[in-house]
PQR file of N, CA, C, O and H, with PARSE charges and radii, in Angstrom:
ATOM      1  N   MET A   1       9.914   5.312 -33.226 -0.4000 1.5000
ATOM      2  CA  MET A   1      10.806   5.455 -31.694 -0.0000 2.0000
ATOM      3  C   MET A   1       9.517   4.730 -30.737  0.5500 1.7000
ATOM      4  O   MET A   1       8.348   5.092 -30.607 -0.5500 1.4000
ATOM      5  N   PRO A   2      10.218   3.625 -30.173 -0.5600 1.5000
ATOM      6  CA  PRO A   2       9.586   3.034 -28.978  0.2800 2.0000
ATOM      7  C   PRO A   2       9.273   3.845 -27.645  0.5500 1.7000
ATOM      8  O   PRO A   2      10.072   4.722 -27.318 -0.5500 1.4000
ATOM      9  N   LYS A   3       8.382   3.648 -27.019 -0.4000 1.5000
ATOM     10  CA  LYS A   3       8.167   3.964 -25.769 -0.0000 2.0000
ATOM     11  C   LYS A   3       9.063   4.110 -24.754  0.5500 1.7000
ATOM     12  O   LYS A   3       9.763   3.144 -24.450 -0.5500 1.4000
ATOM     13  H   LYS A   3       7.733   2.935 -27.284  0.4000 1.0000
ATOM     14  N   MET A   4       9.199   5.463 -23.999 -0.4000 1.5000
ATOM     15  CA  MET A   4      10.262   5.215 -22.894 -0.0000 2.0000
ATOM     16  C   MET A   4       9.560   4.609 -21.852  0.5500 1.7000
ATOM     17  O   MET A   4       8.381   4.843 -21.586 -0.5500 1.4000
ATOM     18  H   MET A   4       8.630   6.248 -24.246  0.4000 1.0000
ATOM     19  N   LYS A   5      10.576   3.522 -21.032 -0.4000 1.5000
ATOM     20  CA  LYS A   5      10.032   2.889 -19.896 -0.0000 2.0000
ATOM     21  C   LYS A   5      10.471   3.534 -18.573  0.5500 1.7000
ATOM     22  O   LYS A   5      11.586   4.024 -18.394 -0.5500 1.4000
ATOM     23  H   LYS A   5      11.533   3.331 -21.249  0.4000 1.0000
ATOM     24  N   THR A   6       9.487   3.486 -17.665 -0.4000 1.5000
ATOM     25  CA  THR A   6      10.031   4.040 -16.387 -0.0000 2.0000
ATOM     26  C   THR A   6      11.235   3.448 -15.639  0.5500 1.7000
ATOM     27  O   THR A   6      11.738   2.362 -15.925 -0.5500 1.4000
ATOM     28  H   THR A   6       8.582   3.088 -17.810  0.4000 1.0000
ATOM     29  N   HIS A   7      11.553   4.074 -14.883 -0.4000 1.5000
ATOM     30  CA  HIS A   7      12.701   3.360 -14.216 -0.0000 2.0000
ATOM     31  C   HIS A   7      12.081   2.857 -12.784  0.5500 1.7000
ATOM     32  O   HIS A   7      11.552   3.599 -11.957 -0.5500 1.4000
ATOM     33  H   HIS A   7      11.144   4.957 -14.652  0.4000 1.0000
ATOM     34  N   SER A   8      12.230   1.651 -12.681 -0.4000 1.5000
ATOM     35  CA  SER A   8      11.633   0.780 -11.859 -0.0000 2.0000
ATOM     36  C   SER A   8      11.810   0.995 -10.218  0.5500 1.7000
ATOM     37  O   SER A   8      10.937   0.699  -9.403 -0.5500 1.4000
ATOM     38  H   SER A   8      12.660   1.047 -13.353  0.4000 1.0000
ATOM     39  N   SER A   9      12.984   1.513  -9.922 -0.4000 1.5000
ATOM     40  CA  SER A   9      13.219   1.819  -8.689 -0.0000 2.0000
ATOM     41  C   SER A   9      12.685   3.192  -8.429  0.5500 1.7000
ATOM     42  O   SER A   9      12.210   3.501  -7.336 -0.5500 1.4000
ATOM     43  H   SER A   9      13.693   1.754 -10.584  0.4000 1.0000
ATOM     44  N   ALA A  10      12.784   4.180  -9.651 -0.4000 1.5000
ATOM     45  CA  ALA A  10      12.362   5.596  -9.116 -0.0000 2.0000
ATOM     46  C   ALA A  10      10.802   5.808  -8.941  0.5500 1.7000
ATOM     47  O   ALA A  10      10.354   6.832  -8.426 -0.5500 1.4000
ATOM     48  H   ALA A  10      13.170   3.929 -10.539  0.4000 1.0000
ATOM     49  N   LYS A  11       9.913   4.656  -9.456 -0.4000 1.5000
ATOM     50  CA  LYS A  11       8.627   4.720  -9.162 -0.0000 2.0000
ATOM     51  C   LYS A  11       8.405   4.340  -8.186  0.5500 1.7000
ATOM     52  O   LYS A  11       7.396   4.796  -7.649 -0.5500 1.4000
ATOM     53  H   LYS A  11      10.278   3.824  -9.874  0.4000 1.0000
ATOM     54  N   LYS A  12       9.139   3.413  -7.517 -0.4000 1.5000
ATOM     55  CA  LYS A  12       9.154   3.085  -6.038 -0.0000 2.0000
ATOM     56  C   LYS A  12       9.225   4.179  -4.717  0.5500 1.7000
ATOM     57  O   LYS A  12       8.682   4.241  -3.614 -0.5500 1.4000
ATOM     58  H   LYS A  12       9.959   3.043  -7.954  0.4000 1.0000
ATOM     59  N   ARG A  13      10.302   5.074  -5.549 -0.4000 1.5000
ATOM     60  CA  ARG A  13      10.848   6.106  -4.399 -0.0000 2.0000
ATOM     61  C   ARG A  13      10.078   7.368  -4.393  0.5500 1.7000
ATOM     62  O   ARG A  13       9.760   7.886  -3.322 -0.5500 1.4000
ATOM     63  H   ARG A  13      10.743   5.024  -6.445  0.4000 1.0000
ATOM     64  N   PHE A  14       9.715   7.970  -5.703 -0.4000 1.5000
ATOM     65  CA  PHE A  14       9.348   9.028  -5.620 -0.0000 2.0000
ATOM     66  C   PHE A  14       7.934   9.390  -6.395  0.5500 1.7000
ATOM     67  O   PHE A  14       7.565   8.670  -7.323 -0.5500 1.4000
ATOM     68  H   PHE A  14       9.974   7.550  -6.573  0.4000 1.0000
ATOM     69  N   LYS A  15       7.282  10.351  -6.044 -0.4000 1.5000
ATOM     70  CA  LYS A  15       5.960  10.796  -6.564 -0.0000 2.0000
ATOM     71  C   LYS A  15       5.699  12.106  -6.888  0.5500 1.7000
ATOM     72  O   LYS A  15       6.089  13.007  -6.145 -0.5500 1.4000
ATOM     73  H   LYS A  15       7.582  10.936  -5.290  0.4000 1.0000
ATOM     74  N   VAL A  16       5.030  12.356  -8.001 -0.4000 1.5000
ATOM     75  CA  VAL A  16       4.997  13.742  -8.552 -0.0000 2.0000
ATOM     76  C   VAL A  16       3.681  14.175  -7.782  0.5500 1.7000
ATOM     77  O   VAL A  16       2.779  13.363  -7.575 -0.5500 1.4000
ATOM     78  H   VAL A  16       4.713  11.624  -8.605  0.4000 1.0000
ATOM     79  N   THR A  17       3.624  15.373  -7.408 -0.4000 1.5000
ATOM     80  CA  THR A  17       2.521  16.191  -6.692 -0.0000 2.0000
ATOM     81  C   THR A  17       1.518  16.828  -8.110  0.5500 1.7000
ATOM     82  O   THR A  17       1.919  16.755  -9.272 -0.5500 1.4000
ATOM     83  H   THR A  17       4.356  16.032  -7.577  0.4000 1.0000
ATOM     84  N   GLY A  18       0.556  17.266  -7.821 -0.4000 1.5000
ATOM     85  CA  GLY A  18      -0.259  18.173  -8.624 -0.0000 2.0000
ATOM     86  C   GLY A  18       0.142  18.979  -9.578  0.5500 1.7000
ATOM     87  O   GLY A  18      -0.150  19.026 -10.773 -0.5500 1.4000
ATOM     88  H   GLY A  18       0.230  17.325  -6.878  0.4000 1.0000
ATOM     89  N   SER A  19       1.142  19.881  -8.642 -0.4000 1.5000
ATOM     90  CA  SER A  19       1.464  21.070  -9.190 -0.0000 2.0000
ATOM     91  C   SER A  19       2.854  20.640 -10.025  0.5500 1.7000
ATOM     92  O   SER A  19       3.298  21.462 -10.826 -0.5500 1.4000
ATOM     93  H   SER A  19       1.379  19.843  -7.672  0.4000 1.0000
ATOM     94  N   GLY A  20       3.532  19.386  -9.849 -0.4000 1.5000
ATOM     95  CA  GLY A  20       4.433  19.100 -10.992 -0.0000 2.0000
ATOM     96  C   GLY A  20       5.693  19.014  -9.892  0.5500 1.7000
ATOM     97  O   GLY A  20       6.710  18.604 -10.451 -0.5500 1.4000
ATOM     98  H   GLY A  20       3.171  18.719  -9.198  0.4000 1.0000
ATOM     99  N   LYS A  21       5.839  19.232  -8.796 -0.4000 1.5000
ATOM    100  CA  LYS A  21       7.106  18.956  -7.665 -0.0000 2.0000
ATOM    101  C   LYS A  21       7.076  17.686  -7.266  0.5500 1.7000
ATOM    102  O   LYS A  21       6.036  17.070  -7.033 -0.5500 1.4000
ATOM    103  H   LYS A  21       5.013  19.565  -8.342  0.4000 1.0000
ATOM    104  N   VAL A  22       8.122  17.269  -7.176 -0.4000 1.5000
ATOM    105  CA  VAL A  22       8.651  15.867  -6.626 -0.0000 2.0000
ATOM    106  C   VAL A  22       8.739  15.621  -5.380  0.5500 1.7000
ATOM    107  O   VAL A  22       9.483  16.274  -4.647 -0.5500 1.4000
ATOM    108  H   VAL A  22       8.967  17.770  -7.365  0.4000 1.0000
ATOM    109  N   LYS A  23       7.856  14.466  -4.887 -0.4000 1.5000
ATOM    110  CA  LYS A  23       7.983  14.284  -3.371 -0.0000 2.0000
ATOM    111  C   LYS A  23       9.086  12.926  -3.234  0.5500 1.7000
ATOM    112  O   LYS A  23       9.274  12.198  -4.209 -0.5500 1.4000
ATOM    113  H   LYS A  23       7.252  13.936  -5.482  0.4000 1.0000
ATOM    114  N   ARG A  24       9.679  12.722  -2.104 -0.4000 1.5000
ATOM    115  CA  ARG A  24      10.778  11.853  -1.770 -0.0000 2.0000
ATOM    116  C   ARG A  24      10.527  11.412  -0.135  0.5500 1.7000
ATOM    117  O   ARG A  24       9.995  12.189   0.658 -0.5500 1.4000
ATOM    118  H   ARG A  24       9.526  13.313  -1.312  0.4000 1.0000
ATOM    119  N   PHE A  25      10.959  10.145   0.214 -0.4000 1.5000
ATOM    120  CA  PHE A  25      11.019  10.163   1.651 -0.0000 2.0000
ATOM    121  C   PHE A  25      12.444  10.260   2.134  0.5500 1.7000
ATOM    122  O   PHE A  25      13.373   9.986   1.375 -0.5500 1.4000
ATOM    123  H   PHE A  25      11.392   9.515  -0.430  0.4000 1.0000
ATOM    124  N   GLN A  26      12.642  10.651   3.403 -0.4000 1.5000
ATOM    125  CA  GLN A  26      13.796  10.760   3.637 -0.0000 2.0000
ATOM    126  C   GLN A  26      14.769   9.511   4.333  0.5500 1.7000
ATOM    127  O   GLN A  26      14.252   8.527   4.863 -0.5500 1.4000
ATOM    128  H   GLN A  26      11.887  10.873   4.020  0.4000 1.0000
ATOM    129  N   ALA A  27      16.029   9.682   4.259 -0.4000 1.5000
ATOM    130  CA  ALA A  27      16.770   8.350   4.692 -0.0000 2.0000
ATOM    131  C   ALA A  27      17.140   8.510   5.972  0.5500 1.7000
ATOM    132  O   ALA A  27      16.733   9.556   6.477 -0.5500 1.4000
ATOM    133  H   ALA A  27      16.449  10.481   3.829  0.4000 1.0000
ATOM    134  N   LYS A  28      17.770   7.819   6.644 -0.4000 1.5000
ATOM    135  CA  LYS A  28      18.115   7.329   7.805 -0.0000 2.0000
ATOM    136  C   LYS A  28      16.897   6.852   8.890  0.5500 1.7000
ATOM    137  O   LYS A  28      16.945   7.050  10.104 -0.5500 1.4000
ATOM    138  H   LYS A  28      18.100   6.969   6.233  0.4000 1.0000
ATOM    139  N   THR A  29      15.835   6.200   8.186 -0.4000 1.5000
ATOM    140  CA  THR A  29      14.858   5.639   9.028 -0.0000 2.0000
ATOM    141  C   THR A  29      14.494   4.456   9.147  0.5500 1.7000
ATOM    142  O   THR A  29      13.416   4.174   9.669 -0.5500 1.4000
ATOM    143  H   THR A  29      15.796   6.039   7.200  0.4000 1.0000
ATOM    144  N   SER A  30      15.300   3.586   8.698 -0.4000 1.5000
ATOM    145  CA  SER A  30      15.198   2.121   8.582 -0.0000 2.0000
ATOM    146  C   SER A  30      15.743   1.201   9.798  0.5500 1.7000
ATOM    147  O   SER A  30      15.167   0.147  10.063 -0.5500 1.4000
ATOM    148  H   SER A  30      16.176   3.815   8.273  0.4000 1.0000
ATOM    149  N   HIS A  31      16.988   1.680  10.600 -0.4000 1.5000
ATOM    150  CA  HIS A  31      17.543   0.867  11.413 -0.0000 2.0000
ATOM    151  C   HIS A  31      18.250   2.025  12.408  0.5500 1.7000
ATOM    152  O   HIS A  31      18.477   3.186  12.067 -0.5500 1.4000
ATOM    153  H   HIS A  31      17.456   2.537  10.385  0.4000 1.0000
ATOM    154  N   MET A  32      18.477   1.563  13.423 -0.4000 1.5000
ATOM    155  CA  MET A  32      19.111   2.538  14.862 -0.0000 2.0000
ATOM    156  C   MET A  32      18.433   3.323  15.230  0.5500 1.7000
ATOM    157  O   MET A  32      18.972   4.296  15.756 -0.5500 1.4000
ATOM    158  H   MET A  32      18.292   0.620  13.700  0.4000 1.0000
ATOM    159  N   MET A  33      17.053   3.292  15.144 -0.4000 1.5000
ATOM    160  CA  MET A  33      16.306   4.372  15.450 -0.0000 2.0000
ATOM    161  C   MET A  33      16.094   4.761  17.177  0.5500 1.7000
ATOM    162  O   MET A  33      15.535   5.749  17.653 -0.5500 1.4000
ATOM    163  H   MET A  33      16.615   2.501  14.717  0.4000 1.0000
ATOM    164  N   ARG A  34      16.691   3.719  17.819 -0.4000 1.5000
ATOM    165  CA  ARG A  34      17.062   3.920  19.187 -0.0000 2.0000
ATOM    166  C   ARG A  34      17.864   5.283  20.093  0.5500 1.7000
ATOM    167  O   ARG A  34      17.772   6.020  21.075 -0.5500 1.4000
ATOM    168  H   ARG A  34      17.145   2.917  17.432  0.4000 1.0000
ATOM    169  N   ASN A  35      18.653   4.942  18.943 -0.4000 1.5000
ATOM    170  CA  ASN A  35      19.699   6.021  18.869 -0.0000 2.0000
ATOM    171  C   ASN A  35      19.315   7.792  19.016  0.5500 1.7000
ATOM    172  O   ASN A  35      19.820   8.680  19.705 -0.5500 1.4000
ATOM    173  H   ASN A  35      18.727   4.343  18.146  0.4000 1.0000
ATOM    174  N   LYS A  36      18.366   7.785  18.177 -0.4000 1.5000
ATOM    175  CA  LYS A  36      17.658   9.378  17.619 -0.0000 2.0000
ATOM    176  C   LYS A  36      16.651   9.607  18.379  0.5500 1.7000
ATOM    177  O   LYS A  36      15.737   8.841  18.683 -0.5500 1.4000
ATOM    178  H   LYS A  36      17.956   7.065  17.617  0.4000 1.0000
ATOM    179  N   SER A  37      16.875  10.938  18.759 -0.4000 1.5000
ATOM    180  CA  SER A  37      16.012  11.751  19.868 -0.0000 2.0000
ATOM    181  C   SER A  37      14.281  11.446  19.082  0.5500 1.7000
ATOM    182  O   SER A  37      14.102  11.051  17.929 -0.5500 1.4000
ATOM    183  H   SER A  37      17.617  11.561  18.512  0.4000 1.0000
ATOM    184  N   LYS A  38      13.313  11.734  19.998 -0.4000 1.5000
ATOM    185  CA  LYS A  38      11.853  11.598  19.425 -0.0000 2.0000
ATOM    186  C   LYS A  38      12.016  12.797  18.596  0.5500 1.7000
ATOM    187  O   LYS A  38      11.674  12.462  17.462 -0.5500 1.4000
ATOM    188  H   LYS A  38      13.458  12.054  20.934  0.4000 1.0000
ATOM    189  N   LYS A  39      12.343  13.936  18.602 -0.4000 1.5000
ATOM    190  CA  LYS A  39      12.039  15.068  17.589 -0.0000 2.0000
ATOM    191  C   LYS A  39      12.841  14.767  16.352  0.5500 1.7000
ATOM    192  O   LYS A  39      12.381  15.226  15.307 -0.5500 1.4000
ATOM    193  H   LYS A  39      12.621  14.208  19.523  0.4000 1.0000
ATOM    194  N   ALA A  40      13.904  14.110  16.287 -0.4000 1.5000
ATOM    195  CA  ALA A  40      14.550  13.710  15.107 -0.0000 2.0000
ATOM    196  C   ALA A  40      13.396  12.647  14.229  0.5500 1.7000
ATOM    197  O   ALA A  40      12.809  12.906  13.178 -0.5500 1.4000
ATOM    198  H   ALA A  40      14.278  13.738  17.136  0.4000 1.0000
ATOM    199  N   LYS A  41      13.333  11.591  14.935 -0.4000 1.5000
ATOM    200  CA  LYS A  41      12.538  10.312  14.495 -0.0000 2.0000
ATOM    201  C   LYS A  41      11.081  11.629  13.950  0.5500 1.7000
ATOM    202  O   LYS A  41      10.857  11.561  12.741 -0.5500 1.4000
ATOM    203  H   LYS A  41      13.809  11.381  15.789  0.4000 1.0000
ATOM    204  N   LEU A  42      10.467  12.366  14.484 -0.4000 1.5000
ATOM    205  CA  LEU A  42       9.358  12.955  14.196 -0.0000 2.0000
ATOM    206  C   LEU A  42       9.351  13.647  12.822  0.5500 1.7000
ATOM    207  O   LEU A  42       8.451  13.572  11.985 -0.5500 1.4000
ATOM    208  H   LEU A  42      10.649  12.421  15.466  0.4000 1.0000
ATOM    209  N   ARG A  43      10.784  14.499  12.706 -0.4000 1.5000
ATOM    210  CA  ARG A  43      10.914  15.104  11.558 -0.0000 2.0000
ATOM    211  C   ARG A  43      11.488  14.351  10.309  0.5500 1.7000
ATOM    212  O   ARG A  43      11.602  14.880   9.203 -0.5500 1.4000
ATOM    213  H   ARG A  43      11.514  14.560  13.386  0.4000 1.0000
ATOM    214  N   LEU A  44      11.850  13.007  10.616 -0.4000 1.5000
ATOM    215  CA  LEU A  44      12.162  12.177   9.327 -0.0000 2.0000
ATOM    216  C   LEU A  44      10.739  11.721   8.762  0.5500 1.7000
ATOM    217  O   LEU A  44      10.603  11.581   7.547 -0.5500 1.4000
ATOM    218  H   LEU A  44      11.758  12.577  11.514  0.4000 1.0000
ATOM    219  N   ARG A  45       9.704  11.494   9.619 -0.4000 1.5000
ATOM    220  CA  ARG A  45       8.653  10.903   9.333 -0.0000 2.0000
ATOM    221  C   ARG A  45       7.992  11.512   7.957  0.5500 1.7000
ATOM    222  O   ARG A  45       7.495  10.713   7.164 -0.5500 1.4000
ATOM    223  H   ARG A  45       9.815  11.608  10.606  0.4000 1.0000
ATOM    224  N   ASP A  46       7.982  12.686   7.713 -0.4000 1.5000
ATOM    225  CA  ASP A  46       7.159  13.540   6.542 -0.0000 2.0000
ATOM    226  C   ASP A  46       7.941  13.281   5.641  0.5500 1.7000
ATOM    227  O   ASP A  46       9.140  13.210   5.911 -0.5500 1.4000
ATOM    228  H   ASP A  46       8.386  13.335   8.357  0.4000 1.0000
ATOM    229  N   ALA A  47       7.425  13.043   4.166 -0.4000 1.5000
ATOM    230  CA  ALA A  47       8.098  13.519   2.873 -0.0000 2.0000
ATOM    231  C   ALA A  47       8.613  14.845   2.899  0.5500 1.7000
ATOM    232  O   ALA A  47       8.234  15.668   3.733 -0.5500 1.4000
ATOM    233  H   ALA A  47       6.451  13.100   3.948  0.4000 1.0000
ATOM    234  N   VAL A  48       9.558  15.115   1.923 -0.4000 1.5000
ATOM    235  CA  VAL A  48      10.284  16.050   1.557 -0.0000 2.0000
ATOM    236  C   VAL A  48      10.184  16.306   0.022  0.5500 1.7000
ATOM    237  O   VAL A  48      10.084  15.365  -0.765 -0.5500 1.4000
ATOM    238  H   VAL A  48       9.866  14.447   1.246  0.4000 1.0000
ATOM    239  N   VAL A  49      10.219  17.783  -0.434 -0.4000 1.5000
ATOM    240  CA  VAL A  49      10.201  17.785  -1.741 -0.0000 2.0000
ATOM    241  C   VAL A  49      11.781  17.716  -2.294  0.5500 1.7000
ATOM    242  O   VAL A  49      12.724  18.069  -1.584 -0.5500 1.4000
ATOM    243  H   VAL A  49      10.301  18.547   0.206  0.4000 1.0000
ATOM    244  N   VAL A  50      11.960  17.142  -3.853 -0.4000 1.5000
ATOM    245  CA  VAL A  50      13.263  16.980  -4.178 -0.0000 2.0000
ATOM    246  C   VAL A  50      13.789  18.101  -4.765  0.5500 1.7000
ATOM    247  O   VAL A  50      13.102  18.725  -5.574 -0.5500 1.4000
ATOM    248  H   VAL A  50      11.195  16.855  -4.429  0.4000 1.0000
ATOM    249  N   HIS A  51      14.925  18.464  -4.480 -0.4000 1.5000
ATOM    250  CA  HIS A  51      15.953  19.761  -4.642 -0.0000 2.0000
ATOM    251  C   HIS A  51      15.885  20.071  -5.935  0.5500 1.7000
ATOM    252  O   HIS A  51      16.027  19.150  -6.739 -0.5500 1.4000
ATOM    253  H   HIS A  51      15.483  17.957  -3.823  0.4000 1.0000
ATOM    254  N   GLU A  52      15.669  21.343  -6.391 -0.4000 1.5000
ATOM    255  CA  GLU A  52      15.488  21.734  -7.847 -0.0000 2.0000
ATOM    256  C   GLU A  52      16.436  21.203  -8.939  0.5500 1.7000
ATOM    257  O   GLU A  52      16.160  21.033 -10.127 -0.5500 1.4000
ATOM    258  H   GLU A  52      15.554  22.091  -5.737  0.4000 1.0000
ATOM    259  N   HIS A  53      17.854  20.923  -8.181 -0.4000 1.5000
ATOM    260  CA  HIS A  53      19.019  20.752  -8.871 -0.0000 2.0000
ATOM    261  C   HIS A  53      18.565  19.095  -9.338  0.5500 1.7000
ATOM    262  O   HIS A  53      18.769  18.904 -10.537 -0.5500 1.4000
ATOM    263  H   HIS A  53      18.079  21.061  -7.217  0.4000 1.0000
ATOM    264  N   ASN A  54      18.081  18.077  -8.709 -0.4000 1.5000
ATOM    265  CA  ASN A  54      17.870  16.837  -9.126 -0.0000 2.0000
ATOM    266  C   ASN A  54      16.397  16.215  -9.715  0.5500 1.7000
ATOM    267  O   ASN A  54      16.060  15.103 -10.122 -0.5500 1.4000
ATOM    268  H   ASN A  54      17.915  18.232  -7.735  0.4000 1.0000
ATOM    269  N   GLU A  55      15.624  17.660  -9.526 -0.4000 1.5000
ATOM    270  CA  GLU A  55      14.248  17.372 -10.125 -0.0000 2.0000
ATOM    271  C   GLU A  55      14.102  16.966 -11.330  0.5500 1.7000
ATOM    272  O   GLU A  55      13.346  16.004 -11.461 -0.5500 1.4000
ATOM    273  H   GLU A  55      15.899  18.563  -9.195  0.4000 1.0000
ATOM    274  N   ASP A  56      14.733  17.519 -12.554 -0.4000 1.5000
ATOM    275  CA  ASP A  56      14.602  17.234 -13.819 -0.0000 2.0000
ATOM    276  C   ASP A  56      15.072  16.058 -13.913  0.5500 1.7000
ATOM    277  O   ASP A  56      14.314  15.301 -14.521 -0.5500 1.4000
ATOM    278  H   ASP A  56      15.348  18.301 -12.447  0.4000 1.0000
ATOM    279  N   ARG A  57      16.288  15.468 -13.453 -0.4000 1.5000
ATOM    280  CA  ARG A  57      16.644  14.058 -13.515 -0.0000 2.0000
ATOM    281  C   ARG A  57      15.565  12.759 -12.808  0.5500 1.7000
ATOM    282  O   ARG A  57      15.442  11.650 -13.327 -0.5500 1.4000
ATOM    283  H   ARG A  57      16.903  16.082 -12.959  0.4000 1.0000
ATOM    284  N   VAL A  58      14.959  13.135 -11.721 -0.4000 1.5000
ATOM    285  CA  VAL A  58      14.095  12.195 -11.447 -0.0000 2.0000
ATOM    286  C   VAL A  58      12.841  12.195 -12.181  0.5500 1.7000
ATOM    287  O   VAL A  58      12.173  11.161 -12.200 -0.5500 1.4000
ATOM    288  H   VAL A  58      15.059  14.036 -11.299  0.4000 1.0000
ATOM    289  N   LYS A  59      12.332  13.546 -12.967 -0.4000 1.5000
ATOM    290  CA  LYS A  59      11.276  13.357 -13.857 -0.0000 2.0000
ATOM    291  C   LYS A  59      11.522  12.828 -15.115  0.5500 1.7000
ATOM    292  O   LYS A  59      10.582  12.658 -15.892 -0.5500 1.4000
ATOM    293  H   LYS A  59      12.875  14.386 -12.951  0.4000 1.0000
ATOM    294  N   ARG A  60      12.854  12.496 -15.472 -0.4000 1.5000
ATOM    295  CA  ARG A  60      12.943  11.917 -16.856 -0.0000 2.0000
ATOM    296  C   ARG A  60      12.879  10.404 -16.443  0.5500 1.7000
ATOM    297  O   ARG A  60      12.202   9.624 -17.114 -0.5500 1.4000
ATOM    298  H   ARG A  60      13.617  12.634 -14.842  0.4000 1.0000
ATOM    299  N   MET A  61      13.691   9.922 -15.171 -0.4000 1.5000
ATOM    300  CA  MET A  61      13.517   8.664 -14.894 -0.0000 2.0000
ATOM    301  C   MET A  61      11.911   7.870 -14.688  0.5500 1.7000
ATOM    302  O   MET A  61      11.614   6.682 -14.810 -0.5500 1.4000
ATOM    303  H   MET A  61      14.241  10.555 -14.627  0.4000 1.0000
ATOM    304  N   LEU A  62      11.061   9.065 -14.332 -0.4000 1.5000
ATOM    305  CA  LEU A  62       9.703   8.670 -14.064 -0.0000 2.0000
ATOM    306  C   LEU A  62       9.114   9.007 -15.510  0.5500 1.7000
ATOM    307  O   LEU A  62       8.003   8.498 -15.657 -0.5500 1.4000
ATOM    308  H   LEU A  62      11.303  10.031 -14.233  0.4000 1.0000
ATOM    309  N   CYS A  63       9.523   9.665 -16.513 -0.4000 1.5000
ATOM    310  CA  CYS A  63       9.059   9.720 -17.678 -0.0000 2.0000
ATOM    311  C   CYS A  63       7.647  10.833 -17.730  0.5500 1.7000
ATOM    312  O   CYS A  63       6.623  10.746 -18.408 -0.5500 1.4000
ATOM    313  H   CYS A  63      10.425  10.079 -16.393  0.4000 1.0000
ATOM    314  N   LYS A  64       7.976  11.646 -16.950 -0.4000 1.5000
ATOM    315  CA  LYS A  64       7.058  12.863 -16.672 -0.0000 2.0000
ATOM    316  C   LYS A  64       7.445  13.952 -17.095  0.5500 1.7000
ATOM    317  O   LYS A  64       6.766  14.962 -16.910 -0.5500 1.4000
ATOM    318  H   LYS A  64       8.807  11.716 -16.398  0.4000 1.0000
TER
END
């Protein structure tokens, strides 16, 4: 059986933490930022953990 290949777009978008959770960056940060409040932009800056329902799917794409 050949090795599993990592999904190329997934490895650019997700990162597995030391405890095994999956981090992702948030959407709505690429354009039209002048319409968003400073508070909204501040909240979108940090990465968040992938929801538990999607975590298995993302880990399968990352071969973890």
